[in-house]
Jmol script that loads the backbone (N, CA, C; Angstrom):
load data "model"
ATOM      1  N   MET A   1    -105.222  36.485   7.559  1.00  0.00           N
ATOM      2  CA  MET A   1    -105.200  35.117   7.045  1.00  0.00           C
ATOM      3  C   MET A   1    -104.023  34.947   6.150  1.00  0.00           C
ATOM      4  N   THR A   2    -103.375  33.877   6.314  1.00  0.00           N
ATOM      5  CA  THR A   2    -102.123  33.570   5.453  1.00  0.00           C
ATOM      6  C   THR A   2    -102.548  32.659   4.307  1.00  0.00           C
ATOM      7  N   THR A   3    -102.137  33.065   3.143  1.00  0.00           N
ATOM      8  CA  THR A   3    -102.439  32.289   2.023  1.00  0.00           C
ATOM      9  C   THR A   3    -101.093  31.534   1.528  1.00  0.00           C
ATOM     10  N   ARG A   4    -101.248  30.408   1.126  1.00  0.00           N
ATOM     11  CA  ARG A   4    -100.097  29.603   0.709  1.00  0.00           C
ATOM     12  C   ARG A   4    -100.233  29.252  -0.771  1.00  0.00           C
ATOM     13  N   THR A   5     -99.238  29.644  -1.545  1.00  0.00           N
ATOM     14  CA  THR A   5     -99.254  29.308  -2.918  1.00  0.00           C
ATOM     15  C   THR A   5     -98.265  28.195  -3.220  1.00  0.00           C
ATOM     16  N   THR A   6     -98.699  27.240  -4.016  1.00  0.00           N
ATOM     17  CA  THR A   6     -97.902  26.065  -4.349  1.00  0.00           C
ATOM     18  C   THR A   6     -97.749  25.953  -5.847  1.00  0.00           C
ATOM     19  N   ALA A   7     -96.606  25.386  -6.289  1.00  0.00           N
ATOM     20  CA  ALA A   7     -96.395  25.159  -7.731  1.00  0.00           C
ATOM     21  C   ALA A   7     -97.343  24.050  -8.090  1.00  0.00           C
ATOM     22  N   LYS A   8     -97.771  24.161  -9.327  1.00  0.00           N
ATOM     23  CA  LYS A   8     -98.647  23.090  -9.930  1.00  0.00           C
ATOM     24  C   LYS A   8     -98.052  22.436 -11.048  1.00  0.00           C
ATOM     25  N   LEU A   9     -98.461  21.154 -11.246  1.00  0.00           N
ATOM     26  CA  LEU A   9     -97.938  20.370 -12.287  1.00  0.00           C
ATOM     27  C   LEU A   9     -99.029  19.657 -13.018  1.00  0.00           C
ATOM     28  N   LEU A  10     -99.022  19.734 -14.312  1.00  0.00           N
ATOM     29  CA  LEU A  10    -100.075  19.021 -15.111  1.00  0.00           C
ATOM     30  C   LEU A  10     -99.589  17.547 -15.254  1.00  0.00           C
ATOM     31  N   LEU A  11    -100.344  16.633 -14.915  1.00  0.00           N
ATOM     32  CA  LEU A  11    -100.049  15.195 -14.989  1.00  0.00           C
ATOM     33  C   LEU A  11    -100.895  14.588 -16.037  1.00  0.00           C
ATOM     34  N   ARG A  12    -100.347  13.981 -17.058  1.00  0.00           N
ATOM     35  CA  ARG A  12    -101.056  13.280 -18.098  1.00  0.00           C
ATOM     36  C   ARG A  12    -100.931  11.733 -17.813  1.00  0.00           C
ATOM     37  N   PHE A  13    -102.031  11.122 -17.642  1.00  0.00           N
ATOM     38  CA  PHE A  13    -102.006   9.703 -17.504  1.00  0.00           C
ATOM     39  C   PHE A  13    -101.712   9.013 -18.766  1.00  0.00           C
ATOM     40  N   ARG A  14    -101.185   7.835 -18.686  1.00  0.00           N
ATOM     41  CA  ARG A  14    -100.968   6.967 -19.875  1.00  0.00           C
ATOM     42  C   ARG A  14    -102.285   6.242 -20.215  1.00  0.00           C
ATOM     43  N   PRO A  15    -102.600   5.860 -21.444  1.00  0.00           N
ATOM     44  CA  PRO A  15    -103.865   5.084 -21.725  1.00  0.00           C
ATOM     45  C   PRO A  15    -103.782   3.762 -21.071  1.00  0.00           C
ATOM     46  N   THR A  16    -102.605   3.190 -20.942  1.00  0.00           N
ATOM     47  CA  THR A  16    -102.401   1.827 -20.300  1.00  0.00           C
ATOM     48  C   THR A  16    -101.140   1.936 -19.478  1.00  0.00           C
ATOM     49  N   ASP A  17    -101.012   1.086 -18.477  1.00  0.00           N
ATOM     50  CA  ASP A  17     -99.837   1.014 -17.697  1.00  0.00           C
ATOM     51  C   ASP A  17     -98.654   0.469 -18.524  1.00  0.00           C
ATOM     52  N   ASN A  18     -97.507   1.132 -18.260  1.00  0.00           N
ATOM     53  CA  ASN A  18     -96.303   0.603 -18.971  1.00  0.00           C
ATOM     54  C   ASN A  18     -95.069   1.029 -18.128  1.00  0.00           C
ATOM     55  N   LEU A  19     -93.931   0.783 -18.563  1.00  0.00           N
ATOM     56  CA  LEU A  19     -92.750   1.038 -17.829  1.00  0.00           C
ATOM     57  C   LEU A  19     -92.569   2.471 -17.404  1.00  0.00           C
ATOM     58  N   HIS A  20     -93.080   3.426 -18.178  1.00  0.00           N
ATOM     59  CA  HIS A  20     -92.811   4.803 -17.817  1.00  0.00           C
ATOM     60  C   HIS A  20     -94.054   5.577 -17.353  1.00  0.00           C
ATOM     61  N   GLY A  21     -95.132   4.817 -16.969  1.00  0.00           N
ATOM     62  CA  GLY A  21     -96.250   5.615 -16.486  1.00  0.00           C
ATOM     63  C   GLY A  21     -97.445   4.673 -16.178  1.00  0.00           C
ATOM     64  N   VAL A  22     -98.509   5.217 -15.608  1.00  0.00           N
ATOM     65  CA  VAL A  22     -99.641   4.478 -15.236  1.00  0.00           C
ATOM     66  C   VAL A  22    -100.917   5.142 -15.717  1.00  0.00           C
ATOM     67  N   SER A  23    -102.019   4.382 -15.797  1.00  0.00           N
ATOM     68  CA  SER A  23    -103.293   4.918 -16.231  1.00  0.00           C
ATOM     69  C   SER A  23    -103.969   5.547 -14.991  1.00  0.00           C
ATOM     70  N   ARG A  24    -105.000   6.343 -15.314  1.00  0.00           N
ATOM     71  CA  ARG A  24    -105.835   6.899 -14.232  1.00  0.00           C
ATOM     72  C   ARG A  24    -106.461   5.844 -13.400  1.00  0.00           C
ATOM     73  N   THR A  25    -106.869   4.805 -14.107  1.00  0.00           N
ATOM     74  CA  THR A  25    -107.508   3.680 -13.407  1.00  0.00           C
ATOM     75  C   THR A  25    -106.609   3.134 -12.356  1.00  0.00           C
ATOM     76  N   THR A  26    -105.340   2.984 -12.601  1.00  0.00           N
ATOM     77  CA  THR A  26    -104.407   2.383 -11.742  1.00  0.00           C
ATOM     78  C   THR A  26    -104.300   3.359 -10.484  1.00  0.00           C
ATOM     79  N   VAL A  27    -104.205   4.638 -10.686  1.00  0.00           N
ATOM     80  CA  VAL A  27    -104.116   5.575  -9.615  1.00  0.00           C
ATOM     81  C   VAL A  27    -105.382   5.543  -8.728  1.00  0.00           C
ATOM     82  N   GLU A  28    -106.542   5.474  -9.368  1.00  0.00           N
ATOM     83  CA  GLU A  28    -107.820   5.315  -8.589  1.00  0.00           C
ATOM     84  C   GLU A  28    -107.826   4.086  -7.813  1.00  0.00           C
ATOM     85  N   ARG A  29    -107.344   2.973  -8.380  1.00  0.00           N
ATOM     86  CA  ARG A  29    -107.292   1.678  -7.547  1.00  0.00           C
ATOM     87  C   ARG A  29    -106.304   1.836  -6.409  1.00  0.00           C
ATOM     88  N   LEU A  30    -105.193   2.462  -6.639  1.00  0.00           N
ATOM     89  CA  LEU A  30    -104.250   2.652  -5.539  1.00  0.00           C
ATOM     90  C   LEU A  30    -104.828   3.493  -4.398  1.00  0.00           C
ATOM     91  N   ALA A  31    -105.521   4.595  -4.827  1.00  0.00           N
ATOM     92  CA  ALA A  31    -106.141   5.486  -3.902  1.00  0.00           C
ATOM     93  C   ALA A  31    -107.177   4.693  -2.978  1.00  0.00           C
ATOM     94  N   GLU A  32    -107.993   3.945  -3.624  1.00  0.00           N
ATOM     95  CA  GLU A  32    -109.017   3.096  -2.953  1.00  0.00           C
ATOM     96  C   GLU A  32    -108.338   2.130  -1.974  1.00  0.00           C
ATOM     97  N   GLU A  33    -107.290   1.392  -2.450  1.00  0.00           N
ATOM     98  CA  GLU A  33    -106.596   0.468  -1.631  1.00  0.00           C
ATOM     99  C   GLU A  33    -105.836   1.070  -0.426  1.00  0.00           C
ATOM    100  N   LEU A  34    -105.240   2.261  -0.649  1.00  0.00           N
ATOM    101  CA  LEU A  34    -104.493   2.834   0.348  1.00  0.00           C
ATOM    102  C   LEU A  34    -105.261   3.845   1.270  1.00  0.00           C
ATOM    103  N   GLY A  35    -106.501   4.125   0.855  1.00  0.00           N
ATOM    104  CA  GLY A  35    -107.318   5.012   1.667  1.00  0.00           C
ATOM    105  C   GLY A  35    -106.896   6.492   1.538  1.00  0.00           C
ATOM    106  N   LEU A  36    -106.320   6.752   0.360  1.00  0.00           N
ATOM    107  CA  LEU A  36    -105.765   8.104   0.123  1.00  0.00           C
ATOM    108  C   LEU A  36    -106.606   8.725  -1.075  1.00  0.00           C
ATOM    109  N   ASN A  37    -106.386  10.100  -1.252  1.00  0.00           N
ATOM    110  CA  ASN A  37    -106.888  10.568  -2.517  1.00  0.00           C
ATOM    111  C   ASN A  37    -105.822  10.538  -3.571  1.00  0.00           C
ATOM    112  N   GLU A  38    -106.125  10.826  -4.831  1.00  0.00           N
ATOM    113  CA  GLU A  38    -105.222  10.660  -5.942  1.00  0.00           C
ATOM    114  C   GLU A  38    -103.958  11.389  -5.758  1.00  0.00           C
ATOM    115  N   THR A  39    -104.087  12.749  -5.341  1.00  0.00           N
ATOM    116  CA  THR A  39    -102.957  13.546  -5.174  1.00  0.00           C
ATOM    117  C   THR A  39    -101.953  12.950  -4.119  1.00  0.00           C
ATOM    118  N   GLN A  40    -102.543  12.425  -2.981  1.00  0.00           N
ATOM    119  CA  GLN A  40    -101.705  11.809  -2.028  1.00  0.00           C
ATOM    120  C   GLN A  40    -100.910  10.585  -2.525  1.00  0.00           C
ATOM    121  N   VAL A  41    -101.680   9.776  -3.393  1.00  0.00           N
ATOM    122  CA  VAL A  41    -101.039   8.598  -3.958  1.00  0.00           C
ATOM    123  C   VAL A  41     -99.806   8.992  -4.789  1.00  0.00           C
ATOM    124  N   ILE A  42     -99.990  10.053  -5.575  1.00  0.00           N
ATOM    125  CA  ILE A  42     -98.909  10.560  -6.415  1.00  0.00           C
ATOM    126  C   ILE A  42     -97.716  10.961  -5.622  1.00  0.00           C
ATOM    127  N   HIS A  43     -97.985  11.793  -4.564  1.00  0.00           N
ATOM    128  CA  HIS A  43     -96.859  12.250  -3.685  1.00  0.00           C
ATOM    129  C   HIS A  43     -96.249  11.046  -2.948  1.00  0.00           C
ATOM    130  N   PHE A  44     -97.020  10.127  -2.550  1.00  0.00           N
ATOM    131  CA  PHE A  44     -96.474   8.883  -1.875  1.00  0.00           C
ATOM    132  C   PHE A  44     -95.515   8.111  -2.802  1.00  0.00           C
ATOM    133  N   ALA A  45     -96.042   7.966  -4.065  1.00  0.00           N
ATOM    134  CA  ALA A  45     -95.162   7.300  -5.025  1.00  0.00           C
ATOM    135  C   ALA A  45     -93.908   8.006  -5.358  1.00  0.00           C
ATOM    136  N   LEU A  46     -93.976   9.366  -5.569  1.00  0.00           N
ATOM    137  CA  LEU A  46     -92.798  10.147  -5.850  1.00  0.00           C
ATOM    138  C   LEU A  46     -91.782  10.120  -4.611  1.00  0.00           C
ATOM    139  N   LYS A  47     -92.342  10.196  -3.529  1.00  0.00           N
ATOM    140  CA  LYS A  47     -91.462  10.135  -2.306  1.00  0.00           C
ATOM    141  C   LYS A  47     -90.701   8.850  -2.179  1.00  0.00           C
ATOM    142  N   ARG A  48     -91.303   7.763  -2.505  1.00  0.00           N
ATOM    143  CA  ARG A  48     -90.795   6.396  -2.411  1.00  0.00           C
ATOM    144  C   ARG A  48     -89.734   6.352  -3.459  1.00  0.00           C
ATOM    145  N   LEU A  49     -89.946   6.850  -4.718  1.00  0.00           N
ATOM    146  CA  LEU A  49     -89.070   6.898  -5.777  1.00  0.00           C
ATOM    147  C   LEU A  49     -87.789   7.696  -5.386  1.00  0.00           C
ATOM    148  N   ALA A  50     -88.034   8.884  -4.809  1.00  0.00           N
ATOM    149  CA  ALA A  50     -86.914   9.793  -4.418  1.00  0.00           C
ATOM    150  C   ALA A  50     -86.022   9.072  -3.384  1.00  0.00           C
ATOM    151  N   ASN A  51     -86.626   8.383  -2.413  1.00  0.00           N
ATOM    152  CA  ASN A  51     -85.871   7.664  -1.335  1.00  0.00           C
ATOM    153  C   ASN A  51     -85.021   6.575  -2.026  1.00  0.00           C
ATOM    154  N   GLU A  52     -85.501   5.976  -3.090  1.00  0.00           N
ATOM    155  CA  GLU A  52     -84.763   4.905  -3.752  1.00  0.00           C
ATOM    156  C   GLU A  52     -83.725   5.375  -4.682  1.00  0.00           C
ATOM    157  N   VAL A  53     -83.890   6.520  -5.276  1.00  0.00           N
ATOM    158  CA  VAL A  53     -83.006   6.992  -6.393  1.00  0.00           C
ATOM    159  C   VAL A  53     -82.009   7.995  -5.908  1.00  0.00           C
ATOM    160  N   LEU A  54     -82.470   8.988  -5.047  1.00  0.00           N
ATOM    161  CA  LEU A  54     -81.546  10.082  -4.656  1.00  0.00           C
ATOM    162  C   LEU A  54     -80.725   9.708  -3.487  1.00  0.00           C
ATOM    163  N   PRO A  55     -79.408  10.166  -3.550  1.00  0.00           N
ATOM    164  CA  PRO A  55     -78.485   9.855  -2.369  1.00  0.00           C
ATOM    165  C   PRO A  55     -79.077  10.495  -1.105  1.00  0.00           C
ATOM    166  N   ALA A  56     -78.827   9.915   0.056  1.00  0.00           N
ATOM    167  CA  ALA A  56     -79.340  10.354   1.333  1.00  0.00           C
ATOM    168  C   ALA A  56     -78.357  11.403   1.903  1.00  0.00           C
ATOM    169  N   TYR A  57     -77.266  11.573   1.308  1.00  0.00           N
ATOM    170  CA  TYR A  57     -76.273  12.522   1.862  1.00  0.00           C
ATOM    171  C   TYR A  57     -75.475  13.070   0.692  1.00  0.00           C
ATOM    172  N   LEU A  58     -74.775  14.225   0.955  1.00  0.00           N
ATOM    173  CA  LEU A  58     -73.920  14.751  -0.120  1.00  0.00           C
ATOM    174  C   LEU A  58     -72.609  13.940  -0.330  1.00  0.00           C
ATOM    175  N   ALA A  59     -72.204  13.876  -1.480  1.00  0.00           N
ATOM    176  CA  ALA A  59     -70.927  13.160  -1.760  1.00  0.00           C
ATOM    177  C   ALA A  59     -69.768  13.894  -1.070  1.00  0.00           C
ATOM    178  N   ASP A  60     -68.827  13.083  -0.585  1.00  0.00           N
ATOM    179  CA  ASP A  60     -67.694  13.649   0.063  1.00  0.00           C
ATOM    180  C   ASP A  60     -66.581  13.875  -0.965  1.00  0.00           C
ATOM    181  N   ASP A  61     -65.317  14.199  -0.483  1.00  0.00           N
ATOM    182  CA  ASP A  61     -64.340  14.530  -1.429  1.00  0.00           C
ATOM    183  C   ASP A  61     -63.573  13.307  -1.883  1.00  0.00           C
ATOM    184  N   GLY A  62     -64.063  12.178  -1.598  1.00  0.00           N
ATOM    185  CA  GLY A  62     -63.368  10.937  -2.049  1.00  0.00           C
ATOM    186  C   GLY A  62     -62.385  10.359  -0.983  1.00  0.00           C
ATOM    187  N   PRO A  63     -61.593   9.411  -1.355  1.00  0.00           N
ATOM    188  CA  PRO A  63     -60.726   8.723  -0.319  1.00  0.00           C
ATOM    189  C   PRO A  63     -59.703   9.761   0.124  1.00  0.00           C
ATOM    190  N   LEU A  64     -59.162   9.514   1.377  1.00  0.00           N
ATOM    191  CA  LEU A  64     -58.072  10.304   1.946  1.00  0.00           C
ATOM    192  C   LEU A  64     -56.826  10.102   1.170  1.00  0.00           C
ATOM    193  N   THR A  65     -55.999  11.143   1.051  1.00  0.00           N
ATOM    194  CA  THR A  65     -54.678  10.998   0.421  1.00  0.00           C
ATOM    195  C   THR A  65     -53.710  10.466   1.493  1.00  0.00           C
ATOM    196  N   ASP A  66     -52.517  10.000   1.031  1.00  0.00           N
ATOM    197  CA  ASP A  66     -51.498   9.555   1.879  1.00  0.00           C
ATOM    198  C   ASP A  66     -51.122  10.682   2.844  1.00  0.00           C
ATOM    199  N   LYS A  67     -51.062  11.921   2.381  1.00  0.00           N
ATOM    200  CA  LYS A  67     -50.668  13.038   3.172  1.00  0.00           C
ATOM    201  C   LYS A  67     -51.814  13.295   4.286  1.00  0.00           C
ATOM    202  N   ASP A  68     -53.065  13.143   3.943  1.00  0.00           N
ATOM    203  CA  ASP A  68     -54.125  13.276   4.956  1.00  0.00           C
ATOM    204  C   ASP A  68     -53.964  12.219   6.043  1.00  0.00           C
ATOM    205  N   LEU A  69     -53.720  10.948   5.610  1.00  0.00           N
ATOM    206  CA  LEU A  69     -53.573   9.801   6.625  1.00  0.00           C
ATOM    207  C   LEU A  69     -52.445  10.031   7.514  1.00  0.00           C
ATOM    208  N   GLN A  70     -51.269  10.645   6.982  1.00  0.00           N
ATOM    209  CA  GLN A  70     -50.117  10.808   7.831  1.00  0.00           C
ATOM    210  C   GLN A  70     -50.395  11.956   8.868  1.00  0.00           C
ATOM    211  N   ALA A  71     -51.138  12.944   8.425  1.00  0.00           N
ATOM    212  CA  ALA A  71     -51.545  14.086   9.378  1.00  0.00           C
ATOM    213  C   ALA A  71     -52.426  13.507  10.453  1.00  0.00           C
ATOM    214  N   ILE A  72     -53.250  12.697  10.140  1.00  0.00           N
ATOM    215  CA  ILE A  72     -54.210  12.043  11.139  1.00  0.00           C
ATOM    216  C   ILE A  72     -53.461  11.271  12.163  1.00  0.00           C
ATOM    217  N   GLN A  73     -52.510  10.446  11.563  1.00  0.00           N
ATOM    218  CA  GLN A  73     -51.587   9.589  12.427  1.00  0.00           C
ATOM    219  C   GLN A  73     -50.843  10.413  13.430  1.00  0.00           C
ATOM    220  N   ARG A  74     -50.250  11.575  12.926  1.00  0.00           N
ATOM    221  CA  ARG A  74     -49.454  12.422  13.739  1.00  0.00           C
ATOM    222  C   ARG A  74     -50.241  13.020  14.874  1.00  0.00           C
ATOM    223  N   ARG A  75     -51.464  13.452  14.565  1.00  0.00           N
ATOM    224  CA  ARG A  75     -52.313  14.097  15.533  1.00  0.00           C
ATOM    225  C   ARG A  75     -52.808  13.054  16.538  1.00  0.00           C
ATOM    226  N   ALA A  76     -53.116  11.873  16.101  1.00  0.00           N
ATOM    227  CA  ALA A  76     -53.649  10.836  17.026  1.00  0.00           C
ATOM    228  C   ALA A  76     -52.551  10.360  18.087  1.00  0.00           C
ATOM    229  N   GLY A  77     -51.280  10.438  17.668  1.00  0.00           N
ATOM    230  CA  GLY A  77     -50.267  10.060  18.572  1.00  0.00           C
ATOM    231  C   GLY A  77     -50.255   8.483  18.778  1.00  0.00           C
ATOM    232  N   LYS A  78     -49.448   8.112  19.672  1.00  0.00           N
ATOM    233  CA  LYS A  78     -49.301   6.554  19.906  1.00  0.00           C
ATOM    234  C   LYS A  78     -50.353   6.083  20.766  1.00  0.00           C
ATOM    235  N   ALA A  79     -50.779   4.856  20.483  1.00  0.00           N
ATOM    236  CA  ALA A  79     -51.749   4.172  21.273  1.00  0.00           C
ATOM    237  C   ALA A  79     -51.348   4.004  22.757  1.00  0.00           C
ATOM    238  N   ARG A  80     -52.184   4.193  23.641  1.00  0.00           N
ATOM    239  CA  ARG A  80     -51.877   4.029  25.051  1.00  0.00           C
ATOM    240  C   ARG A  80     -52.719   2.828  25.595  1.00  0.00           C
ATOM    241  N   GLY A  81     -52.123   2.101  26.604  1.00  0.00           N
ATOM    242  CA  GLY A  81     -52.885   1.083  27.148  1.00  0.00           C
ATOM    243  C   GLY A  81     -52.612  -0.249  26.455  1.00  0.00           C
ATOM    244  N   LYS A  82     -53.472  -1.241  26.828  1.00  0.00           N
ATOM    245  CA  LYS A  82     -53.287  -2.611  26.272  1.00  0.00           C
ATOM    246  C   LYS A  82     -53.924  -2.612  24.874  1.00  0.00           C
ATOM    247  N   SER A  83     -53.407  -3.556  24.114  1.00  0.00           N
ATOM    248  CA  SER A  83     -54.048  -3.838  22.768  1.00  0.00           C
ATOM    249  C   SER A  83     -55.165  -4.828  22.930  1.00  0.00           C
ATOM    250  N   VAL A  84     -56.038  -4.802  21.985  1.00  0.00           N
ATOM    251  CA  VAL A  84     -57.153  -5.706  21.982  1.00  0.00           C
ATOM    252  C   VAL A  84     -57.101  -6.551  20.752  1.00  0.00           C
ATOM    253  N   ARG A  85     -57.297  -7.854  21.013  1.00  0.00           N
ATOM    254  CA  ARG A  85     -57.209  -8.747  19.916  1.00  0.00           C
ATOM    255  C   ARG A  85     -58.669  -9.420  19.823  1.00  0.00           C
ATOM    256  N   THR A  86     -59.043  -9.615  18.568  1.00  0.00           N
ATOM    257  CA  THR A  86     -60.332 -10.272  18.288  1.00  0.00           C
ATOM    258  C   THR A  86     -60.087 -11.350  17.325  1.00  0.00           C
ATOM    259  N   SER A  87     -61.019 -12.340  17.331  1.00  0.00           N
ATOM    260  CA  SER A  87     -60.957 -13.422  16.423  1.00  0.00           C
ATOM    261  C   SER A  87     -62.333 -13.589  15.726  1.00  0.00           C
ATOM    262  N   LEU A  88     -62.344 -13.805  14.505  1.00  0.00           N
ATOM    263  CA  LEU A  88     -63.625 -14.020  13.750  1.00  0.00           C
ATOM    264  C   LEU A  88     -63.755 -15.528  13.385  1.00  0.00           C
ATOM    265  N   VAL A  89     -63.213 -16.341  14.309  1.00  0.00           N
ATOM    266  CA  VAL A  89     -63.358 -17.825  14.064  1.00  0.00           C
ATOM    267  C   VAL A  89     -64.740 -18.231  14.400  1.00  0.00           C
TER     268      VAL A  89
END
end "model"
wireframe off; spacefill off
backbone 0.3
color backbone group
């Protein structure tokens, strides 16, 4: 039998809802409304917050330098074939 250990976190509810937290009553109401248990509600809320706040990808090294752009242009070579024109009229 495989046992799984998970980290635990003590959560203290606020006496009333405010900008930085919610009351136990609010979590209970959310659980009832969503058909989840209280732990699932908290995970659901934290996941939504993570999606909203944390970047979806790692930051790159910033804009390309002129030297980088010149190297890309050299490797790309000259365009072949007909040119394409578009209009945003």
